C-alpha positions as a Python dict, from the first residue, in 0.01 Angstrom:
ca = {
    (1, 'M'): (0, 0, 0),
    (2, 'A'): (245, 198, -188),
    (3, 'A'): (127, 567, -302),
    (4, 'S'): (186, 639, -665),
    (5, 'D'): (429, 880, -803),
    (6, 'P'): (253, 1206, -829),
    (7, 'L'): (520, 1301, -1126),
    (8, 'G'): (553, 976, -1250),
    (9, 'R'): (487, 902, -1635),
    (10, 'D'): (112, 784, -1578),
    (11, 'A'): (29, 1071, -1349),
    (12, 'V'): (140, 1339, -1571),
    (13, 'A'): (5, 1163, -1870),
    (14, 'A'): (-339, 1198, -1681),
    (15, 'V'): (-322, 1563, -1669),
    (16, 'D'): (-112, 1652, -1969),
    (17, 'T'): (-396, 1610, -2231),
    (18, 'T'): (-226, 1834, -2492),
    (19, 'A'): (129, 1649, -2470),
    (20, 'Q'): (306, 1978, -2334),
    (21, 'V'): (579, 1738, -2167),
    (22, 'A'): (663, 1615, -2517),
    (23, 'E'): (693, 1985, -2665),
    (24, 'I'): (917, 2077, -2379),
    (25, 'L'): (1135, 1798, -2447),
    (26, 'D'): (1123, 1873, -2811),
    (27, 'L'): (1250, 2218, -2750),
    (28, 'P'): (1627, 2180, -2900),
    (29, 'T'): (1492, 2050, -3211),
    (30, 'H'): (1239, 2348, -3216),
    (31, 'L'): (1537, 2578, -3158),
    (32, 'R'): (1740, 2403, -3432),
    (33, 'D'): (1464, 2442, -3670),
    (34, 'A'): (1414, 2813, -3560),
    (35, 'L'): (1811, 2887, -3624),
    (36, 'W'): (1783, 2699, -3971),
    (37, 'R'): (1513, 2918, -4074),
    (38, 'V'): (1689, 3224, -3987),
    (39, 'D'): (2026, 3142, -4170),
    (40, 'S'): (1778, 3005, -4490),
    (41, 'A'): (1599, 3353, -4508),
    (42, 'G'): (1940, 3528, -4611),
    (43, 'L'): (1835, 3838, -4426),
    (44, 'R'): (2095, 4115, -4425),
    (45, 'R'): (2200, 4267, -4073),
    (46, 'A'): (2024, 4536, -3941),
    (47, 'P'): (2195, 4793, -3698),
    (48, 'A'): (1884, 4818, -3470),
    (49, 'S'): (2059, 5147, -3330),
    (50, 'G'): (1728, 5230, -3194),
    (51, 'G'): (1636, 4877, -3036),
    (52, 'L'): (1411, 4614, -3089),
    (53, 'V'): (1033, 4553, -3046),
    (54, 'V'): (882, 4244, -3126),
    (55, 'A'): (483, 4303, -3162),
    (56, 'G'): (296, 3991, -3105),
    (57, 'M'): (-3, 3861, -2911),
    (58, 'G'): (40, 3550, -2684),
    (59, 'G'): (263, 3280, -2816),
    (60, 'S'): (351, 3514, -3120),
    (61, 'G'): (532, 3711, -2871),
    (62, 'I'): (715, 3482, -2664),
    (63, 'G'): (1023, 3494, -2866),
    (64, 'G'): (1088, 3840, -2785),
    (65, 'R'): (1017, 3766, -2433),
    (66, 'L'): (1257, 3487, -2421),
    (67, 'A'): (1523, 3716, -2568),
    (68, 'I'): (1491, 3978, -2314),
    (69, 'A'): (1484, 3725, -2054),
    (70, 'A'): (1802, 3561, -2167),
    (71, 'L'): (1995, 3892, -2259),
    (72, 'G'): (1879, 4078, -1951),
    (73, 'P'): (2119, 4353, -1844),
    (74, 'R'): (2353, 4249, -2113),
    (75, 'A'): (2150, 4419, -2382),
    (76, 'R'): (2300, 4715, -2501),
    (77, 'R'): (1987, 4866, -2672),
    (78, 'P'): (1627, 4880, -2543),
    (79, 'M'): (1395, 4551, -2625),
    (80, 'S'): (1052, 4531, -2547),
    (81, 'V'): (731, 4324, -2660),
    (82, 'A'): (448, 4514, -2772),
    (83, 'A'): (166, 4296, -2697),
    (84, 'G'): (-129, 4537, -2785),
    (85, 'Y'): (-241, 4811, -3038),
    (86, 'S'): (82, 5034, -2981),
    (87, 'L'): (433, 5051, -2989),
    (88, 'P'): (640, 5175, -2656),
    (89, 'P'): (643, 5508, -2650),
    (90, 'W'): (1031, 5538, -2730),
    (91, 'T'): (1014, 5347, -3077),
    (92, 'G'): (1140, 5558, -3330),
    (93, 'A'): (1284, 5550, -3704),
    (94, 'Q'): (1582, 5348, -3575),
    (95, 'T'): (1401, 5104, -3386),
    (96, 'T'): (1352, 4774, -3558),
    (97, 'V'): (1012, 4624, -3518),
    (98, 'L'): (951, 4272, -3566),
    (99, 'C'): (573, 4175, -3632),
    (100, 'S'): (492, 3822, -3548),
    (101, 'S'): (142, 3672, -3593),
    (102, 'Y'): (50, 3288, -3628),
    (103, 'S'): (-270, 3398, -3834),
    (104, 'G'): (-109, 3697, -4019),
    (105, 'A'): (-423, 3878, -3942),
    (106, 'T'): (-414, 3951, -3553),
    (107, 'E'): (-537, 4293, -3521),
    (108, 'E'): (-297, 4425, -3278),
    (109, 'T'): (-8, 4310, -3454),
    (110, 'L'): (-116, 4495, -3782),
    (111, 'A'): (-171, 4812, -3568),
    (112, 'C'): (201, 4810, -3448),
    (113, 'Y'): (295, 4709, -3835),
    (114, 'D'): (112, 5016, -3929),
    (115, 'A'): (260, 5260, -3672),
    (116, 'A'): (610, 5112, -3759),
    (117, 'G'): (553, 5201, -4115),
    (118, 'V'): (455, 5573, -3997),
    (119, 'L'): (761, 5598, -3798),
    (120, 'G'): (985, 5474, -4101),
}
């Protein structure tokens, strides 16, 4: 009797009840969509001389974590993810703070938004 492949299509489908493999395989499409959205927004460049903080809980902060991982030591300014109620202590008026919340009402992210507003 041949053993079934533990990484075969049927075995993966049996445990991947939320279709995460399909999401992973669709990552290039998601990245193209994200780049299109950024380009379409027509945002002006900001110097971010004080670094970048991405404020977001869970999946809303993943973009910041991915950017930090991708840039690593090549980043010329500090980068951080704020996944709580406060910004990093080094955050100042020259720091760009990007707040990300899927619902738009995440308490921790809104607290960071308010804190960034106080900093200027």
